[in-house]
C-alpha positions as CSV (number, residue, x, y, z in Angstrom):
1,M,-15.2,64.2,1.6
2,E,-14.6,63.9,-2.5
3,T,-17.0,64.4,-4.6
4,E,-17.1,64.1,-8.5
5,N,-16.1,67.0,-9.6
6,S,-12.6,66.3,-7.2
7,K,-9.3,67.6,-8.8
8,I,-6.7,65.0,-10.4
9,E,-3.7,65.2,-8.5
10,S,-2.1,62.2,-10.5
11,G,-1.1,64.6,-13.6
12,A,-3.3,62.7,-15.9
13,E,-5.5,65.1,-18.0
14,P,-8.6,65.1,-19.9
15,A,-9.0,64.6,-23.6
16,D,-11.2,67.7,-23.8
17,P,-9.5,70.6,-22.0
18,R,-12.9,72.1,-20.9
19,L,-12.7,69.1,-18.2
20,K,-9.3,69.7,-16.9
21,G,-10.0,69.2,-13.0
22,L,-13.4,68.3,-13.2
23,T,-12.8,64.3,-13.7
24,N,-11.8,61.3,-11.4
25,M,-8.8,60.0,-14.2
26,G,-6.1,58.7,-12.6
27,K,-8.2,57.3,-9.3
28,G,-8.7,54.3,-10.0
29,R,-6.9,50.8,-8.7
30,P,-2.9,51.0,-9.8
31,K,-2.2,48.6,-12.2
32,G,-0.9,45.4,-11.3
33,V,-3.3,45.2,-7.6
34,P,-5.7,42.1,-7.7
35,N,-9.2,43.0,-7.3
36,K,-10.1,42.0,-3.9
37,V,-13.3,40.5,-5.0
38,T,-11.7,38.5,-7.1
39,M,-9.7,37.0,-5.1
40,A,-12.1,36.2,-2.1
41,A,-14.5,34.8,-4.8
42,K,-11.5,32.1,-6.1
43,E,-10.8,31.3,-2.2
44,A,-14.5,30.6,-1.3
45,I,-14.4,28.5,-4.6
46,A,-10.8,26.6,-3.6
47,L,-12.3,25.8,0.0
48,A,-15.9,24.5,-1.4
49,A,-13.4,22.5,-3.5
50,D,-11.7,21.3,-1.0
51,R,-14.9,20.5,1.1
52,L,-16.5,18.8,-1.5
53,G,-13.1,16.2,-2.0
54,G,-10.5,17.7,-3.8
55,V,-8.1,16.3,-6.0
56,D,-9.7,13.0,-5.4
57,R,-13.5,13.2,-6.0
58,L,-12.8,15.5,-9.3
59,V,-10.7,12.6,-10.5
60,D,-13.9,9.9,-9.3
61,W,-16.0,12.2,-11.0
62,V,-14.1,12.6,-14.5
63,Q,-14.3,8.6,-14.3
64,E,-17.6,8.3,-14.0
65,D,-18.8,9.2,-16.7
66,P,-16.9,10.0,-20.7
67,S,-19.0,13.0,-20.9
68,N,-17.6,14.5,-16.9
69,E,-14.6,13.7,-18.6
70,R,-15.4,15.6,-22.0
71,V,-16.2,18.8,-19.8
72,F,-12.6,18.9,-17.3
73,W,-10.8,19.0,-20.7
74,G,-13.1,21.2,-22.4
75,T,-14.4,23.6,-19.9
76,V,-12.0,23.0,-16.3
77,Y,-8.2,21.9,-17.4
78,P,-8.7,25.1,-20.0
79,K,-9.1,27.9,-17.4
80,L,-5.5,26.8,-16.2
81,L,-4.1,27.6,-19.3
82,P,-2.8,31.2,-19.9
83,L,-4.7,33.6,-21.8
84,Q,-1.8,34.3,-24.0
85,V,1.3,32.7,-24.7
86,N,4.8,34.6,-25.2
87,G,7.1,33.6,-28.1
88,A,10.7,33.8,-27.4
89,G,11.1,36.5,-30.0
90,E,11.9,40.1,-29.2
91,N,8.4,41.4,-29.1
92,G,7.0,37.9,-27.2
93,E,7.0,36.9,-31.3
94,H,6.7,33.1,-32.0
95,L,10.2,31.9,-33.4
96,V,10.0,29.4,-36.4
97,D,12.5,27.8,-38.1
98,A,11.1,27.0,-41.4
99,T,12.5,26.0,-45.4
100,I,10.6,25.7,-47.6
101,E,11.2,23.6,-50.8
102,I,9.9,23.9,-54.4
103,K,10.2,21.1,-57.1
104,L,9.2,21.8,-60.0
105,V,8.3,18.6,-62.1
106,R,6.9,17.4,-65.2
107,P,4.0,15.4,-65.7
108,N,5.2,13.6,-68.7
109,A,8.9,13.3,-68.1
110,V,10.6,10.1,-68.7
């Protein structure tokens, strides 16, 4: 049985040397592994949506009232958009091709 004072096997070391070997650093879920609870919740929501009429029912609801359409576009649809959009630059930055033109004009020029 593992305890709170279990030894570290991942090679990660705590910042405070006094805690060496006494932490659970590195014992969490590996990076990139999906959270099972979140996946189960998403599946349950998808199943409920399907039982409530799916796409056709959603479209009917949106068309029932203009406030429903505002809710759809303002709350529901944005959840499908990525949280961060990466550009085409080397480090994900957005590339912009821009030209700045400055014209000096004399106010009383004839």
